[in-house]
C-alpha positions in Angstrom: -26.1 42.8 10.1 -27.4 42.0 13.6 -26.0 38.8 15.1 -27.9 38.3 18.3 -29.3 41.1 20.5 -26.2 43.2 21.0 -23.8 42.2 18.3 -23.7 44.2 15.1 -21.5 43.4 12.2 -20.7 45.5 9.1 -19.1 44.1 5.9 -17.8 46.3 3.2 -17.0 45.3 -0.4 -16.5 47.1 -3.7 -19.3 47.3 -6.2 -17.1 45.8 -9.0 -16.7 42.6 -7.0 -20.4 41.8 -7.4 -20.9 38.8 -9.7 -24.7 38.0 -9.3 -27.7 39.2 -7.3 -30.6 36.9 -6.8 -33.9 37.3 -5.0 -36.1 34.6 -3.5 -39.7 34.4 -2.6 -40.1 32.1 0.5 -43.9 32.0 0.7 -47.1 33.4 -0.6 -46.9 36.0 2.2 -43.7 37.3 0.6 -45.5 37.8 -2.7 -48.4 39.6 -1.0 -46.3 42.0 1.0 -43.6 42.4 -1.7 -40.8 41.5 0.6 -38.4 38.9 -0.6 -34.9 37.9 0.3 -31.9 39.1 -1.8 -28.5 37.4 -2.0 -25.5 39.2 -3.3 -22.7 36.9 -4.6 -19.2 38.2 -4.8 -16.0 36.8 -6.2 -14.6 33.7 -4.6 -18.1 32.4 -3.6 -18.8 34.9 -0.9 -22.5 35.6 -0.3 -24.3 38.3 1.6 -28.0 37.5 2.3 -30.5 40.3 3.0 -33.9 39.3 4.4 -37.3 40.9 3.8 -36.3 43.5 1.2 -39.2 45.5 -0.1 -39.5 45.7 -3.9 -36.6 43.3 -4.5 -36.6 43.7 -8.3 -36.3 47.5 -8.0 -33.5 47.2 -5.4 -31.5 44.7 -7.5 -31.9 47.0 -10.5 -30.6 49.9 -8.4 -27.6 47.9 -7.2 -26.7 46.7 -10.7 -27.1 50.3 -12.1 -24.8 51.6 -9.3 -22.3 48.8 -10.1 -22.3 49.7 -13.8 -21.8 53.4 -13.0 -19.0 52.6 -10.6 -17.2 50.4 -13.2 -17.6 53.1 -15.8 -16.1 55.7 -13.5 -13.3 53.4 -12.6 -12.4 52.7 -16.2 -12.5 56.4 -17.0 -10.2 57.1 -14.1 -7.9 54.4 -15.3 -7.8 55.9 -18.8 -7.0 59.3 -17.3 -4.2 57.8 -15.3 -2.8 56.1 -18.4 -2.9 59.3 -20.3 -1.2 61.1 -17.4 1.5 58.5 -17.3 2.0 58.8 -21.1 2.3 62.6 -20.7 4.9 62.3 -17.9 6.9 59.8 -20.1 6.8 62.2 -23.0 8.0 65.1 -20.9 10.8 62.9 -19.5 11.9 61.9 -23.0 11.9 65.5 -24.2 13.9 66.6 -21.2 16.4 63.8 -21.7 16.7 64.6 -25.4 17.5 68.2 -24.6 20.2 67.1 -22.1 21.7 64.7 -24.7 21.7 67.4 -27.4 23.3 69.9 -25.0 26.0 67.3 -24.0 26.7 66.5 -27.7 27.1 70.1 -28.6 29.5 70.8 -25.7 31.5 67.6 -26.5 31.8 68.5 -30.2 32.9 72.1 -29.5 35.4 70.9 -26.9 37.1 68.5 -29.2 36.8 70.7 -32.3 34.7 68.0 -33.8 32.7 70.4 -35.9 35.8 71.8 -37.6 37.0 68.4 -38.9 34.2 68.1 -41.4 
């Protein structure tokens, strides 16, 4: 975003933070040239305006499609992480069970616990 002649500003946000996207026609000229203004609204009432965007409906559709794809990938990644955490937990439980079994066998042989029954 240009702010003045020499100042340039860049803002970065994640796609899943987008709540709404709107586009506005300011005049008949905008309708003729197909360049409208787009406003992207994020969480916590943060807005990013973009002026003179060509084919605004198509651009909004692309942004929303990219957002949906990003959210889908993020959910899939989260599921993989959950599955990995479950696998690690199961491996830990198996390892601890083996240690407990080994300890109990050594303890019972040491005290002659097996011979008492």
